[in-house]
C-alpha positions in Angstrom: 28.2 -73.7 1.1 31.0 -71.9 -0.9 32.2 -68.5 0.1 31.1 -65.1 -1.7 34.0 -64.5 -4.5 35.8 -61.4 -3.5 34.9 -58.3 -5.3 36.9 -57.5 -8.5 39.8 -55.2 -7.7 39.5 -51.6 -8.5 41.2 -49.9 -11.8 44.5 -48.3 -10.9 44.4 -44.7 -10.1 40.8 -44.7 -8.4 42.0 -44.6 -4.7 43.9 -41.0 -5.4 40.4 -39.8 -7.4 38.0 -41.4 -4.5 40.2 -39.8 -1.7 39.8 -36.5 -3.7 36.6 -36.4 -4.0 35.8 -37.0 -0.3 38.1 -34.0 0.3 36.2 -32.2 -2.0 32.9 -33.1 -0.6 34.0 -32.7 2.8 35.0 -28.9 2.1 32.0 -28.3 0.3 30.0 -29.6 3.5 31.8 -27.4 5.7 30.8 -24.6 3.2 27.1 -25.7 2.8 26.9 -26.0 6.9 28.0 -22.2 7.3 25.7 -20.9 4.7 22.6 -23.1 6.4 23.4 -21.4 9.8 23.4 -18.0 8.0 20.0 -18.9 6.0 18.5 -20.1 9.4 19.8 -17.5 11.9 18.6 -14.4 10.4 20.7 -12.3 12.8 23.9 -13.8 11.8 26.3 -11.9 9.8 28.9 -13.2 7.1 32.5 -13.4 8.5 33.8 -12.3 5.2 31.9 -9.0 5.4 30.4 -9.5 2.6 26.9 -9.7 1.4 26.4 -13.5 2.1 23.9 -13.2 4.9 21.6 -11.2 2.7 21.9 -13.1 -0.2 20.9 -16.3 1.6 18.1 -14.7 3.3 16.6 -13.1 0.4 13.7 -14.5 -1.5 15.8 -16.6 -3.8 17.3 -18.1 -0.7 14.7 -20.4 0.3 12.4 -23.2 -1.5 9.3 -24.3 0.1 10.4 -21.8 3.1 13.6 -23.7 3.8 17.2 -22.3 3.0 18.5 -23.7 -0.1 21.7 -24.2 1.8 20.2 -26.8 3.8 19.3 -28.9 0.8 23.0 -28.2 0.2 23.9 -29.8 3.3 21.8 -32.9 2.6 23.1 -33.0 -1.1 26.6 -33.2 0.0 26.1 -36.1 2.8 24.7 -37.8 0.2 27.8 -37.7 -1.9 29.9 -38.5 0.9 27.6 -41.5 1.8 28.1 -42.7 -1.9 32.1 -42.5 -1.7 32.0 -44.4 1.6 29.7 -47.2 0.6 31.2 -50.2 0.0 29.5 -51.6 -2.8 30.1 -52.3 -6.5 32.1 -49.4 -7.8 30.9 -48.8 -11.1 27.0 -48.3 -10.1 28.1 -45.8 -7.2 30.4 -43.8 -9.3 27.6 -43.3 -12.0 25.4 -42.2 -8.9 28.0 -39.8 -7.8 28.6 -38.3 -11.4 24.9 -37.8 -12.1 24.6 -35.9 -8.6 27.5 -34.0 -9.3 26.4 -32.7 -12.5 22.8 -31.7 -11.1 24.8 -29.8 -8.4 26.7 -28.1 -11.0 23.6 -27.2 -12.7 21.8 -26.0 -9.6 24.5 -24.1 -8.4 25.0 -22.4 -11.8 21.4 -21.1 -11.6 22.0 -19.5 -8.2 25.3 -18.1 -9.4 23.6 -16.7 -12.0 20.8 -15.3 -9.9 23.2 -13.9 -7.3 25.4 -11.9 -10.1 22.2 -10.5 -12.0 19.2 -10.5 -9.7 20.6 -9.7 -6.3 22.7 -6.3 -5.3 25.9 -8.1 -3.7 28.1 -11.0 -4.0 28.6 -14.0 -1.7 32.1 -15.3 -1.6 30.8 -18.5 -0.1 28.2 -18.9 -2.5 30.7 -18.7 -5.0 32.9 -21.1 -3.8 30.1 -23.2 -3.6 29.9 -23.3 -7.3 33.6 -24.3 -7.6 33.8 -27.1 -5.4 30.9 -28.7 -6.9 32.4 -28.1 -10.5 35.6 -29.6 -8.9 33.5 -32.7 -7.5 32.0 -33.3 -10.8 35.3 -32.9 -12.7 36.9 -35.8 -10.4 33.6 -37.5 -10.4 33.8 -37.8 -14.4 37.7 -38.6 -14.1 36.6 -41.5 -11.9 34.0 -43.0 -14.0 36.3 -42.5 -17.0 39.1 -44.8 -15.0 36.3 -47.2 -13.8 35.1 -48.0 -17.5 38.9 -48.4 -18.4 38.5 -46.0 -21.4 41.6 -43.8 -20.4 44.5 -44.1 -18.1 45.5 -40.4 -18.1 43.7 -37.3 -18.2 44.2 -36.2 -21.8 43.8 -32.9 -23.5 40.3 -34.1 -25.5 39.3 -35.2 -22.2 39.5 -31.4 -20.4 37.8 -30.0 -23.9 34.9 -32.5 -23.9 34.4 -32.0 -20.2 34.8 -28.0 -20.3 33.0 -27.2 -23.2 29.6 -28.7 -22.1 29.9 -27.8 -18.6 30.3 -23.9 -19.9 27.6 -24.1 -22.2 25.0 -25.8 -19.3 26.4 -23.3 -16.9 25.4 -20.2 -18.8 22.3 -21.2 -21.1 20.5 -23.3 -18.6 20.7 -20.0 -15.9 19.8 -17.6 -18.8 17.0 -19.7 -19.9 15.5 -20.2 -16.2 16.0 -16.3 -15.8 14.1 -15.9 -18.9 11.1 -18.1 -17.9 11.3 -16.3 -14.3 10.8 -12.8 -16.2 7.9 -14.1 -18.4 6.2 -15.5 -15.1 7.2 -12.2 -13.2 5.1 -10.2 -16.4 2.2 -12.4 -15.9 1.7 -12.6 -12.2 0.0 -9.7 -10.4 2.4 -7.0 -8.7 2.5 -7.8 -4.9 2.9 -5.1 -2.6 6.0 -4.7 -0.5 5.1 -5.1 3.0 8.8 -5.3 4.6 9.2 -6.1 8.4 10.2 -2.7 10.2 10.5 -3.7 13.6 10.2 -6.5 16.2 8.2 -6.0 19.3 8.6 -8.7 21.9 10.0 -11.0 19.5 6.8 -10.3 16.8 7.4 -8.8 13.7 6.0 -5.4 12.9 5.4 -4.7 9.1 4.7 -1.4 7.5 1.2 -2.0 6.8 0.4 -2.4 10.4 1.8 1.2 10.9 0.0 2.8 7.8 -3.4 1.2 9.1 -3.2 3.1 12.2 -2.6 6.5 10.6 -4.6 6.1 7.3 -6.2 9.7 7.9 -2.7 11.2 8.1 -1.4 9.5 4.9 -4.7 10.4 3.1 -4.1 13.9 4.0 -0.7 13.6 3.2 -1.6 12.3 -0.3 -4.1 15.1 -0.9 -1.7 17.6 0.0 1.0 16.1 -2.5 -1.6 16.2 -5.1 -2.7 19.7 -4.4 0.9 20.7 -4.6 1.4 19.0 -8.0 -1.8 20.5 -9.3 -0.6 24.1 -8.3 2.7 23.2 -10.0 1.0 22.2 -13.2 -1.4 25.4 -13.1 1.7 27.9 -12.6 3.5 25.8 -15.5 0.3 26.6 -17.8 0.1 30.1 -16.8 3.8 30.7 -17.3 3.9 28.9 -20.9 0.5 31.2 -22.0 1.9 34.3 -20.5 5.4 33.9 -22.1 3.4 33.1 -25.3 1.3 36.3 -25.2 4.7 38.3 -23.9 3.5 39.3 -20.7 4.3 38.5 -17.0 2.5 35.7 -15.6 1.0 37.9 -12.9 -0.6 40.1 -15.5 -2.1 37.3 -17.1 -4.0 36.3 -13.6 -4.9 39.7 -13.3 -6.7 39.7 -16.7 -8.5 36.8 -15.6 -9.8 37.9 -12.3 -10.9 41.2 -13.8 -14.4 40.2 -13.5 -14.6 39.6 -9.9 -17.7 41.3 -8.3 -17.6 43.6 -5.3 -19.3 42.1 -1.9 -22.4 43.7 -1.6 -23.7 45.1 1.7 -26.6 42.5 1.6 -24.3 39.8 1.0 -22.7 41.0 4.1 -26.0 41.2 6.2 -27.2 37.8 5.0 -23.7 36.1 6.1 -23.9 38.2 9.6 -27.5 37.2 10.3 -26.8 33.5 9.2 -23.8 33.4 11.5 -24.5 35.6 14.4 -24.4 32.9 17.1 -21.0 31.6 15.8 -19.1 35.2 15.8 -16.7 35.6 18.7 -17.9 37.1 21.9 -17.1 40.9 22.3 -16.8 41.4 18.6 -18.8 44.5 17.5 -21.1 44.5 14.5 -19.0 46.9 12.7 -15.9 44.8 13.2 -17.5 41.6 12.3 -18.9 42.8 9.1 -15.5 44.2 8.2 -14.1 40.6 8.6 -17.2 39.0 6.7 -16.6 41.5 3.8 -12.8 40.7 3.5 -13.8 36.9 4.0 -16.4 36.7 1.1 -14.1 38.9 -1.1 -11.3 36.3 -0.6 -13.9 33.6 -1.2 -15.0 35.1 -4.7 -11.3 35.9 -5.8 -10.8 32.0 -4.9 -13.6 31.0 -7.0 -12.9 33.3 -9.7 -9.3 32.0 -9.8 -10.7 28.3 -9.8 -12.9 29.1 -12.9 -9.9 31.1 -14.6 -7.3 28.3 -14.2 -10.1 25.4 -15.3 -11.1 27.4 -18.3 -7.0 27.9 -19.1 -6.4 24.3 -18.8 -9.3 23.5 -21.1 -8.5 25.8 -23.5 -4.8 24.4 -23.9 -6.1 20.9 -23.8 -4.4 20.0 -20.5 -6.0 17.0 -18.9 -4.6 16.7 -15.4 -4.4 12.7 -14.8 -2.7 12.9 -11.0 -2.8 9.5 -9.3 -5.9 9.1 -7.0 -5.4 8.8 -3.4 -5.7 5.2 -1.8 -9.7 4.3 -1.3 -11.2 2.3 1.3 -13.7 0.0 2.2 -16.6 1.6 3.7 -19.7 -0.9 5.2 -23.1 -0.3 3.6 -25.4 1.6 5.5 -27.2 0.1 8.3 -30.6 0.0 9.3 -30.1 3.1 11.6 -27.7 5.0 9.3 -29.2 8.3 7.9 -29.4 8.5 4.2 -30.1 10.7 1.5 -31.0 9.8 -2.3 -31.2 6.6 -4.1 -28.7 3.9 -3.3 -28.3 2.8 -6.7 -26.9 6.6 -7.6 -23.4 6.3 -9.3 -21.9 8.6 -6.5 -21.6 7.5 -3.0 -20.5 10.2 -0.4 -20.2 9.5 3.2 -20.0 12.4 5.7 -18.8 12.1 9.0 -20.2 14.9 11.2 -20.2 16.6 14.4 -23.7 18.3 15.4 -21.6 20.9 17.3 -19.1 21.7 15.2 -19.3 24.9 13.6 -17.3 23.8 10.3 -19.9 21.2 10.0 -22.5 23.8 10.1 -21.2 25.4 7.1 -20.4 22.2 5.6 -24.2 21.0 5.8 -25.2 24.1 3.9 -22.9 23.4 1.1 -24.0 19.8 0.7 -27.7 20.8 0.9 -26.7 23.1 -2.2 -25.0 20.0 -3.8 -27.9 17.8 -3.0 -30.3 20.6 -4.8 -28.1 21.2 -7.6 -28.4 19.4 -11.1 -26.7 16.4 -10.2 -28.3 15.7 -6.9 -29.9 12.8 -8.4 -26.8 11.2 -9.0 -26.0 11.5 -5.4 -26.6 9.0 -2.5 -25.5 10.3 1.0 -24.8 8.8 4.0 -24.8 11.0 7.0 -22.7 9.3 9.6 -22.0 10.6 13.4 -18.7 11.4 14.4 -19.0 13.4 18.0 -16.0 14.9 19.1 -14.6 14.4 22.7 -15.0 18.2 23.4 -18.6 18.4 22.6 -20.4 17.0 25.3 -23.9 17.2 23.7 -23.1 16.2 20.3 -23.6 12.5 21.1 -27.2 13.0 22.2 -27.6 15.3 19.6 -26.7 12.8 17.2 -29.4 10.2 18.7 -32.1 12.9 18.4 -31.2 13.3 14.4 -31.3 9.8 14.0 -34.7 9.5 15.7 -36.0 12.2 13.5 -34.9 11.0 10.7 -36.9 7.6 11.8 -40.1 9.8 11.3 -38.6 11.5 7.8 -37.4 14.7 9.6 -33.9 14.4 9.0 -33.8 17.8 6.7 -35.7 19.7 9.7 -33.9 18.4 12.5 -30.6 18.7 10.7 -31.4 22.4 10.0 -32.5 23.3 13.5 -29.6 21.9 15.1 -26.6 23.1 13.0 -28.2 26.6 12.4 -28.7 27.2 16.1 -25.6 25.4 17.8 -25.2 28.2 20.4 -28.9 27.7 21.6 -28.7 24.2 22.4 -25.3 24.0 23.6 -24.7 23.2 27.0 -28.5 22.2 27.4 -30.5 19.2 26.1 -30.4 18.5 22.1 -33.2 15.9 22.4 -35.6 18.3 24.5 -34.8 21.0 22.0 -35.6 19.1 19.0 -38.7 17.4 20.2 -40.1 20.8 21.2 -39.2 22.6 17.5 -39.7 19.7 15.2 -43.2 18.3 14.3 -42.8 14.6 15.6 -44.7 12.1 17.4 -43.1 12.8 20.8 -43.5 9.5 22.4 -42.1 7.6 19.8 -39.3 10.1 19.6 -38.3 9.8 23.0 -38.6 5.7 23.0 -36.4 6.0 20.0 -33.6 8.0 21.6 -33.7 5.7 24.7 -33.3 2.4 22.3 -29.6 0.6 22.5 -29.7 0.2 19.0 -29.5 4.1 18.3 -26.8 4.4 20.7 -25.2 1.3 19.0 -25.5 3.2 15.4 -23.8 6.5 16.6 -21.2 4.6 18.6 -20.6 2.2 15.6 -20.3 5.2 13.0 -17.8 7.0 15.3 -15.9 3.6 15.7 -15.7 3.5 11.9 -14.6 6.9 11.6 -11.7 6.0 13.9 -10.8 2.7 11.8 -10.6 5.3 8.7 -8.6 7.4 10.4 -10.6 10.5 10.9 -9.5 13.0 13.2 -11.4 16.1 12.5 -15.0 16.9 11.3 -16.5 17.2 8.9 -14.9 14.2 6.7 -15.9 13.2 3.8 -15.2 10.1 1.4 -16.6 9.9 -2.2 -16.9 6.5 -4.0 -14.2 5.2 -1.0 -11.7 8.0 -1.6 -11.3 10.5 1.0 -11.5 14.3 -0.6 -10.1 17.3 1.2 -13.2 19.8 2.0 -16.9 19.5 0.7 -17.6 17.4 -2.4 -17.6 20.1 -5.2 -20.0 19.5 -8.3 -17.0 19.4 -10.7 -15.9 16.0 -8.8 -18.9 14.8 -9.0 -19.3 15.1 -12.5 -16.4 13.8 -13.3 -17.6 10.4 -11.5 -20.8 10.6 -13.6 -19.0 10.5 -16.8 
């Protein structure tokens, strides 16, 4: 058996070019290893004091969840393997040249992203681009030597290599960025949810904290909107007053000139309705004086709101402030107290405490809203939120739920809200049973049912989940509102 013929001798000059290729690939491999270290170790910082760690760790620095620099390490290992592989020189040189050009294109894309899309500069990333371009140039020269097309590096070769490289390096990233921007315009915006801390090695995201302070965030949003609305109203008042050649204060005074004086009958009516909730030790004359001031202030505020509303309408100003964030509130359960048509366009969810004086006032306003011209457009869900400081609020909630089961919600609610001082500190269940026309045996059995207690507790848990920390609290079609919903708010939703 004859021995294999020896491989043909390599063309002159390929030895130094192959050595240069190996040196460049080793340098690029070392650079890629350092970038991979930065990509895999999120706490590491770039030794150059630049932005390498931030850029490598950005959303563009990963592909399929793996840092791009890890792929670069494999790429340069492949280049080195081909350079050392003892096989036919022409095929492996062709493979090295092809891989080198793919590396140039990929590195050019990432360099473009770094310079255009990311706020910073990574010296090691740019060094990678220079090294892979050098590898491609040497591989190209080696390919020419292997083919025997030239024995030296001519000016024509430089131009032939440089012009396509420049065009590809510029046009391809530009096209890629255009496709990326077009895709982003079609995609749904993704809300940012950054990691804000680590607790026992576990990520804590911004949304986790926001979920714990939903109520406070909603209050802040409402306060901001209210401040913006006041600023808009003042702006319109100032513009109109300036046009009429008067001070803004004078324009407002004219608008409030029709405010009626509070009558003694109104004071007496308010005093009798709220006698049990007045501070102890307050004489009737003192109470009537405070009530007069309170009612007068209420009338002035109402007159001012009407004046501003009409002024904005005449001026053609239609506020369109951003709505507060909405929430998903589960539908009413079998024990949930409801009033109205479930198919109504406006769903009001009220969280209330039967011992809360502010809830008693809100109850009267809600009744007036339901009895008004838009009452048929409202579906009310009355949810219990007994506060810890009110010991009888929870049994009162069970009593009201059981009265509702017998169709006596309105009567029992009026009784409990209007006589908080009478049953506070006593048994609200017996108070309701003795004063509302109920099947007493069924009522008492109902109050003891675990399903009723679970319904009250479920309402309270839901309120805590929604961020409620005070009563009464209202949600209109999933959006929290400050105070009792108004007829104007309902009218806007019905439209």
